[in-house]
C-alpha positions in Angstrom: -5.7 -11.4 -21.8 -5.7 -8.1 -22.9 -2.2 -6.3 -23.5 -4.0 -3.5 -22.9 -3.2 -4.2 -19.2 -0.2 -3.3 -17.7 -0.6 -6.1 -15.3 -2.9 -9.1 -15.4 -3.6 -12.0 -12.9 -6.4 -15.1 -13.7 -6.6 -17.5 -11.1 -3.5 -17.1 -9.4 -2.8 -19.5 -6.7 -0.1 -20.0 -4.6 0.1 -23.2 -2.1 3.0 -23.8 0.3 3.8 -27.1 1.3 3.5 -28.5 4.5 5.8 -30.5 7.0 5.5 -33.1 9.1 4.3 -30.8 11.6 2.4 -28.5 9.6 -0.4 -28.6 6.8 0.3 -27.1 3.8 -0.8 -23.1 3.1 -2.5 -21.2 0.7 -1.4 -17.8 0.0 -3.1 -17.3 -2.9 -6.6 -18.7 -3.8 -7.4 -18.1 -7.2 -6.8 -13.8 -7.1 -7.9 -12.5 -11.0 -7.5 -8.2 -11.3 -6.9 -5.8 -14.4 -4.2 -3.0 -13.7 -4.7 -0.5 -16.5 -1.3 1.0 -18.2 -0.6 4.3 -16.4 -2.3 3.8 -13.7 -1.9 3.9 -9.8 -3.2 1.1 -7.8 -3.2 0.1 -4.1 -2.7 -3.7 -2.9 -4.2 -3.6 0.8 -4.6 -6.4 3.5 -3.5 -7.3 6.8 -0.7 -9.1 7.3 -0.5 -12.6 6.2 -3.4 -11.6 3.5 -1.2 -13.1 0.6 -0.1 -9.3 -0.6 3.9 -10.2 -0.9 3.1 -13.5 -2.4 1.3 -11.9 -4.9 4.0 -9.1 -5.6 6.8 -11.5 -5.6 5.1 -13.7 -8.6 4.3 -10.8 -10.3 8.2 -10.2 -10.7 9.1 -13.6 -11.1 10.8 -14.4 -7.3 7.7 -16.8 -7.3 6.0 -19.2 -9.7 2.1 -20.1 -8.8 0.8 -23.4 -8.5 -2.0 -22.4 -10.8 -3.1 -19.6 -12.8 -1.4 -17.2 -14.8 -0.4 -13.6 -14.9 1.3 -11.5 -17.6 3.0 -8.0 -17.3 2.5 -5.7 -20.7 1.7 -9.0 -22.0 4.4 -10.6 -21.1 4.1 -14.1 -19.3 5.8 -14.1 -15.6 6.8 -17.6 -16.0 7.2 -18.0 -20.0 8.6 -14.5 -20.3 10.7 -14.1 -16.7 13.7 -12.2 -18.5 11.7 -9.7 -20.4 9.8 -9.0 -17.5 12.0 -8.3 -15.4 13.3 -5.9 -17.6 9.8 -3.9 -18.0 9.0 -4.1 -13.6 11.0 -1.9 -11.1 10.4 -4.0 -7.5 11.2 -2.1 -4.2 10.7 -4.7 -1.3 12.8 -2.4 1.3 14.3 -4.0 4.1 17.9 -5.0 5.3 18.3 -7.3 2.2 18.6 -6.4 -1.4 21.8 -3.8 -0.5 25.4 -4.5 -0.6 26.0 -2.6 2.8 30.0 -2.1 2.3 29.5 -0.3 -0.8 28.0 3.7 -1.3 24.8 4.5 -2.1 26.5 5.3 -5.4 28.4 2.3 -6.1 24.8 0.2 -5.6 22.8 1.9 -7.8 26.1 1.5 -10.6 26.1 -1.9 -9.9 22.3 -3.0 -10.2 22.2 -0.2 -13.4 25.2 -2.8 -14.7 23.2 -6.0 -15.0 20.8 -4.1 -16.9 23.3 -3.2 -19.5 23.7 0.5 -18.3 27.1 1.7 -18.7 29.6 5.0 -19.3 27.9 8.8 -18.4 24.5 7.2 -19.2 24.6 5.2 -15.9 26.7 7.9 -14.0 23.7 10.5 -15.1 21.4 7.5 -13.9 22.7 7.0 -10.8 23.0 10.9 -9.5 19.4 11.7 -11.0 17.9 8.9 -8.7 19.7 9.9 -5.5 18.9 13.5 -6.3 15.3 12.1 -6.6 15.4 10.0 -3.3 17.4 13.2 -1.4 20.3 10.8 -1.0 22.5 13.1 -2.9 24.7 14.0 0.0 25.1 10.9 1.2 26.4 9.4 -1.9 30.0 8.8 -1.1 28.6 6.9 2.1 28.4 3.5 3.0 24.8 1.7 3.2 25.9 0.1 6.3 25.9 3.7 7.9 22.3 4.5 6.6 19.2 4.8 8.8 16.4 2.6 8.3 14.5 5.3 6.2 17.3 5.9 4.5 18.0 2.5 3.5 13.9 2.5 2.1 14.5 5.3 0.1 17.9 3.8 -1.8 15.8 0.6 -2.2 13.5 2.8 -4.4 16.4 4.4 -6.3 17.3 0.6 -6.8 13.5 -0.2 -8.5 14.0 2.6 -10.8 17.7 2.5 -12.0 16.8 0.7 -15.3 13.8 3.2 -15.8 11.1 0.4 -15.7 7.6 0.9 -17.0 5.9 -0.8 -14.4 6.8 0.0 -10.7 5.7 -2.1 -7.5 6.7 -0.8 -4.5 6.2 -2.9 -1.2 5.3 -1.1 1.6 7.5 1.9 0.6 7.0 4.8 3.2 7.9 2.1 6.1 9.9 3.9 8.2 10.1 7.3 6.4 9.8 10.5 8.4 6.9 12.5 7.4 9.2 14.9 5.0 11.0 11.8 3.5 7.1 10.3 2.7 6.3 13.8 1.5 8.7 13.1 -1.0 8.0 9.7 -1.9 4.2 11.0 -2.6 5.7 13.5 -5.1 8.0 10.5 -7.0 4.5 8.8 -7.3 2.9 11.4 -8.9 6.1 12.2 -10.9 6.2 8.5 -12.1 2.8 8.6 -13.1 2.9 11.9 -14.9 5.8 10.3 -16.9 3.4 7.3 -18.3 4.6 4.5 -15.2 2.1 1.9 -13.9 2.5 1.5 -10.2 1.3 -0.8 -7.6 1.6 -0.3 -3.8 1.4 -2.2 -1.3 0.9 -0.4 2.1 -1.0 -0.2 5.4 -0.7 3.9 5.0 -5.1 4.2 4.3 -4.3 7.6 3.8 -1.2 7.2 1.5 -3.3 4.9 -0.6 -6.4 7.6 -0.3 -4.1 10.4 -1.8 -2.5 8.3 -4.5 -4.4 5.6 -6.0 -6.9 5.4 -8.8 -8.2 2.1 -7.0 -7.5 -0.3 -4.4 -7.8 -4.0 -4.3 -8.3 -5.7 -0.7 -6.7 -9.0 0.0 -7.7 -11.0 2.5 -7.4 -14.8 3.5 -5.6 -15.3 0.0 -8.9 -13.9 -1.9 -9.8 -10.2 -3.0 -12.8 -9.4 -1.2 -13.1 -5.8 -2.5 -11.6 -3.8 -6.1 -12.5 0.2 -6.3 -11.8 3.5 -6.1 -11.3 5.3 -2.6 -14.2 7.7 -3.4 -16.6 5.0 -4.0 -15.5 2.9 -1.1 -15.7 5.6 1.2 -19.4 6.8 -0.4 -20.1 3.1 0.2 -19.2 3.0 3.6 -21.2 6.2 4.3 -24.3 4.7 3.0 -24.2 1.7 5.6 -22.2 3.5 8.3 -23.6 7.0 8.5 -21.3 10.4 9.6 -18.6 10.1 11.6 -19.1 12.2 15.3 -15.5 12.5 16.4 -15.4 13.2 20.1 -12.5 14.3 23.0 -14.0 14.1 26.4 -12.5 15.2 29.7 -13.8 12.5 31.4 -16.2 9.3 32.2 -19.7 9.7 30.1 -21.1 7.1 32.7 -22.0 3.8 31.5 -25.1 4.3 29.2 -23.8 7.1 27.0 -22.8 4.4 24.3 -26.1 2.3 24.5 -28.4 5.1 24.7 -26.9 6.9 21.7 -29.6 7.2 18.7 -28.8 5.7 15.4 -25.2 4.4 16.5 -23.8 1.9 14.2 -20.3 1.6 15.2 -18.3 3.2 17.9 -14.4 3.3 18.6 -13.2 4.2 21.9 -9.3 5.3 23.1 -10.2 6.1 26.3 -11.8 9.8 25.8 -11.5 9.9 22.3 -14.8 8.4 20.4 -15.6 7.7 16.7 -19.2 7.4 16.5 -20.5 6.1 13.5 -24.4 7.1 13.1 -27.1 7.3 10.4 -28.8 10.4 12.1 -25.6 12.7 12.6 -28.4 16.1 14.1 -29.7 13.8 16.4 -26.4 12.0 17.3 -24.7 16.2 18.0 -27.8 17.1 19.7 -27.6 13.9 22.1 -23.9 14.8 22.9 -24.6 18.9 23.2 -27.6 17.6 26.0 -25.3 14.3 27.5 -22.1 15.2 28.0 -21.8 19.3 27.4 -19.5 19.8 30.9 -17.1 17.1 29.4 -17.2 18.0 25.9 -13.7 18.9 24.8 -13.6 18.5 20.9 -16.6 17.3 19.0 -16.3 17.5 15.0 -18.6 15.3 12.3 -17.3 13.8 8.8 -17.7 11.0 6.6 -15.9 7.8 6.8 -12.4 7.9 5.5 -10.9 5.5 3.4 -9.1 3.5 6.4 -12.7 3.2 8.2 -14.4 1.7 4.8 -11.1 -0.8 4.4 -12.0 -2.2 8.3 -15.9 -2.4 7.0 -14.8 -4.3 3.9 -12.7 -6.6 6.0 -15.6 -7.3 8.6 -17.8 -7.7 6.2 -15.6 -10.7 4.8 -15.2 -12.1 8.4 -19.0 -12.1 8.7 
């Protein structure tokens, strides 16, 4: 393995033992990938794909059944202590914070666990609370915090020891739009400071905006690794252009069946997303077939979400 990479996994496998009623389950099945230093990489996949298991192995919370993983050259099993000092991780949720302590005291407590103390610790805590927009609630108990506020405090906790590698598991879950924007700005700042970030997320717009590359897991295996731009370009070659329609009524049973060069359709009420390999013919068909029902029409290239779903459909096939 090459120490020039911040994160490396080779043949990473994790199998959970079964019971009398259940068979053993393989959550990760021979996963291999590399994350360059200073990159932002998205770990994508449906629920149960193995994302959280992968993160837990990289952060020493689980040991792999087989294979190897390193963080900045340190083996996650043999060099656990070194990895823990190099990595900051946020899992969010209700666990991992002391709800009867204040936001400030939570961060001070976790800071002391990493050897911080005195003015350096106080300054670090105050800076982090400012970054996650919790300065005005620093003296409030965490039990009074909303879900979104706890998510932001989790992120601050992940950063308290100034780690070189930051892993955020669904960081924008439960955040309001303003906080999501603040989170994305923080990710950019961390990257600008030389940090390496691994994000697990179901928010494909977030992955497209922030990530240099994405890894798509499905069934415990990596089914695609590429940049968002290249994934979108390949999806456009396969699916064509996306014609988005909003109609005011039912266009009839044969509307989709007779649509020219149609590859795939997504229908929600009278909202249509139609992928076709000949956008000009598709638009001409729409204008001639349903002019009286047409409320909105737009043509766009497939998004990362479209490309992601295309990859998963191909993996299933």
